[in-house]
Backbone as a ProteinNet text record, in pm:
[ID]
protein_1_A
[PRIMARY]
MSGQICWLEGFATNGEKILHMRLQPHEPWKPYTAFPGLSVPDYDIPRGSKGWATCQMLLKAGWELIPSNQAKARPAMVPLASAAQR
[TERTIARY]
-356.3	-413.1	-315.7	-368.3	-284.5	-360.5	-287.1	-346.3	-257.6	-262.8	-184.5	-98.5	18.3	108.2	155.2	189.9	245.7	322.7	400.1	478.3	413.4	362.7	297.8	355.9	340	385.2	302.6	370.8	302.9	266.3	172.9	132.2	248.5	282.3	390	525.9	555.9	685.9	771.6	731.7	807.8	830.2	729.7	738.9	802.2	849.3	910.2	801.4	829.2	732.5	750.9	638.1	638.6	544.8	558.7	476.4	331.7	241.4	98.2	41.6	-68.1	-125.9	-277.4	-336.1	-480.4	-505.6	-608.5	-639.6	-724.4	-807.5	-895.4	-879.5	-894.6	-877.1	-972.6	-1088.2	-1184.4	-1157.3	-1064	-1033.7	-935.6	-938	-839.7	-701.7	-599.3	-462.5	-440.3	-370.6	-335.7	-187	-121.2	20.4	37.7	150.4	176.6	167.2	189.4	181.9	38.9	-59.9	-200	-234.8	-139.7	-159.8	-55.2	-64.1	40.2	53.6	-52.3	-45.2	20.9	37.3	96.2	231.8	268	395.7	503.7	626.8	742	825.5	911.8	994	1081.5	1099	1185.4	1330.5	1409.2	1552.5	1613.4	1717.3	1785.8	1893.1	1846.4	1935.3	1903	2000.9	1973.7	1915	1807.4	1738.3	1686.5	1667.2	1614.1	1466.2	1416.8	1276.3	1187.7	1087.5	994.1	900.1	908.3	824.1	894.9	1024.1	1096.3	1097.3	1119.4	1119.8	981.8	878.1	741.2	713.9	758.8	741.2	803.4	924.8	992.2	915.1	867.8	793.3	663.1	590	461.3	477.3	580.5	604.4	631	707.5	733.6	605.5	509.3	382.5	279.5	318.8	229.4	148.9	181.4	109.9	147.5	55.6	74.7	128.7	237	294.5	231.6	166.8	100.9	191.3	218.8	300.4	236	318.2	268.2	177.9	214.8	132.4	-5.4	-16.6	-147.2	-227.4	-160.9	-230.8	-287.4	-215	-262.2	-369	-362.1	-454	-592.3	-598.9	-727.5	-773.5	-885.5	-938.2	-988.4	-1006.2	-1055.9	-1190.3	-1206.6	-1332.3	-1431.8	-1555.3	-1660.5	-1730.3	-1743	-1812.5	-1956.1	-2008.9	-2143.8	-2247.9	-2235.6	-2333.1	-2336.8	-2222.6	-2217.4	-2274.9	-2247.6	-2297.3	-2449.1	-2505.1	-2649.8	-2721.4	-2654.2	-2715.7	-2722.8	-2649.4	-2645.5	-2767.2
-1158.3	-1061.6	-1041.1	-1039.2	-1009.1	-916.2	-850.4	-755.6	-742.6	-625.7	-599.2	-475.5	-475.3	-360.2	-327.9	-201.8	-159.7	-30.2	6.7	129.8	230.8	339.8	445.8	580.1	677.1	812.2	864.4	922.1	978.9	1124	1174.5	1313.8	1401.8	1499.9	1595.9	1527.9	1426.6	1359.2	1381.7	1474	1503.5	1379.1	1295.6	1176.8	1056.5	1071.2	958.4	858.7	731.2	628.2	590.4	571.2	523.8	403.6	326.6	207.8	246.9	180.7	196.4	59.7	61.3	-63	-59.4	-175.8	-189.6	-327.7	-336.4	-462	-554	-495.1	-570.9	-519.8	-606.2	-563.2	-452.8	-439.3	-336.4	-200.3	-193.9	-68.3	15.9	147.6	233	216.5	249.5	245.4	362.3	336.2	440.4	428.5	541.2	534.2	448.6	384	295.8	369.2	499.3	577.6	589	553.8	555.6	431.2	339.9	215.3	204	287.2	285.5	151.1	73.4	-56.4	-163.9	-137.8	-236.3	-195	-69.5	-22.7	-22.5	-26.8	-20.7	101.2	148.7	266.6	242.4	347.8	340.4	322.5	261.5	251.2	390.3	412	541.5	543.5	551.7	552	676.8	762.5	881.9	844	909.3	887.9	744.8	675.2	539.3	539.5	428.6	416.3	422.7	508.4	523.1	402.9	326.7	209.7	77.7	81.9	-40.8	-139.8	-92.9	-182.9	-246.4	-166.6	-218.3	-319	-290.6	-381.5	-517.7	-518.4	-644.7	-724.4	-655.1	-721.9	-782	-704.2	-751.4	-865	-860.3	-970.8	-1100.4	-1092.4	-1211.5	-1263.3	-1172.1	-1210.1	-1258.1	-1264.3	-1318.5	-1217.7	-1089.3	-988.7	-1002	-961.2	-970.5	-838.9	-846.6	-729	-713.3	-599.8	-570.2	-476.8	-507.7	-416.7	-277.9	-175.3	-37.1	-8.6	-58.8	-30.2	-94.5	-208.8	-271.7	-196.8	-151.6	-79.4	52.3	118.8	245.6	223.9	112.2	87.3	45.1	-23.3	-74.4	2.6	73.1	137.5	30.7	70.2	-23.4	-79.2	-209.8	-273.4	-257.9	-228.2	-214.3	-348.6	-401.6	-529.2	-519.1	-627.9	-626.7	-585.9	-629	-593.4	-442.4	-378.1	-233	-161.4	-212.1	-148.5	-158.4	-268.9	-287	-193.3	-150.6	-62.4	81.2	114.7	252.9	288.7
958.1	866.6	751.1	630.2	514.8	422.1	337.4	244.9	123.6	62.2	-57.3	-36.4	-98.7	-93.3	-234.3	-255.2	-383.7	-362.4	-461.3	-457.6	-551.6	-495.3	-572.1	-532	-619.5	-586.1	-469.5	-373.7	-258.6	-283.2	-205.8	-215.7	-171.1	-251.2	-220.5	-201.3	-283.5	-273.7	-397.6	-483.8	-606.3	-691.8	-701.9	-785.7	-719.6	-597.4	-525.8	-486.9	-510.3	-473.3	-326.9	-260.4	-122.6	-114.4	-10	7.1	34.2	-36.1	-12.8	23	97.2	146.8	136.6	138.9	157.1	214.9	297.6	364.2	277.3	190.1	101.3	-41.7	-142.8	-281.7	-326.8	-263.3	-304.2	-238.8	-147	-78.4	-159.1	-138.5	-206.6	-143.7	-219.7	-169.2	-74.7	35.5	132.3	164	193.3	232.2	357.6	367.3	481.9	615	614	738	790.1	708	751.5	833.2	847.1	921.5	1032.7	1136	1239.7	1311	1316.6	1381.6	1297.3	1168.5	1078	1023.2	1040.2	985.4	1093.2	1047.8	1138.2	1099.6	1188.8	1156.1	1033	955	836.9	879.6	791.6	815.5	809.9	887.5	890.1	781.1	656.1	539.9	458.2	433.5	352.4	215.3	178	50.9	35.2	146.3	141	105.9	56.9	19.9	143	136.4	247.6	250.5	356.9	372.4	345.7	313.8	280.4	396.9	517.4	633.7	652.3	634.8	646	534.8	414.6	301.2	331.6	380.9	412	516.9	620.4	726.4	672.8	591.6	540.6	440	358.2	265.3	341.3	448.9	531.3	595.6	619.4	681.6	578.9	451	349.9	269.9	281.3	203.2	56.4	-31.5	-176.5	-231.4	-307	-371.3	-509.2	-532.1	-659.1	-739.6	-866.5	-947.6	-956.6	-954.8	-955.8	-1074.5	-1192.7	-1310.5	-1300	-1235.7	-1214.8	-1109.5	-1005.3	-898.4	-950.1	-1039.5	-1095.2	-1201.5	-1272.8	-1384	-1338	-1225.5	-1178.6	-1056.7	-1066.6	-946.5	-849.7	-727.5	-626.8	-671.8	-656.8	-695	-581	-614.7	-514.4	-502	-379.4	-363.2	-414.5	-469.1	-524.6	-422.2	-299.3	-196.1	-176.5	-176.4	-158.8	-279.7	-398.6	-520.1	-526.8	-480.4	-483.9	-387.9	-283.2	-184.3	-231.9	-337.7	-386.4	-464.3
[MASK]
++++++++++++++++++++++++++++++++++++++++++++++++++++++++++++++++++++++++++++++++++++++

């Protein structure tokens, strides 16, 4: 299984970026903590990046890293089949 990852500001993080993930390009970005089966414990480093250990693991597994500015600029795409059902 592979997906996409990016660094976005987390909710209530005072502007600190944390790892976000999605399994499909049309899905919204979610914090890595929303995927307990795919994330690993954070490194015990003061002020370390939240999700860095998970990021390293997923990159080795073939996940695609999306630049933050692209992830924020493009909303999740809705598949045509889903849009037609609306």
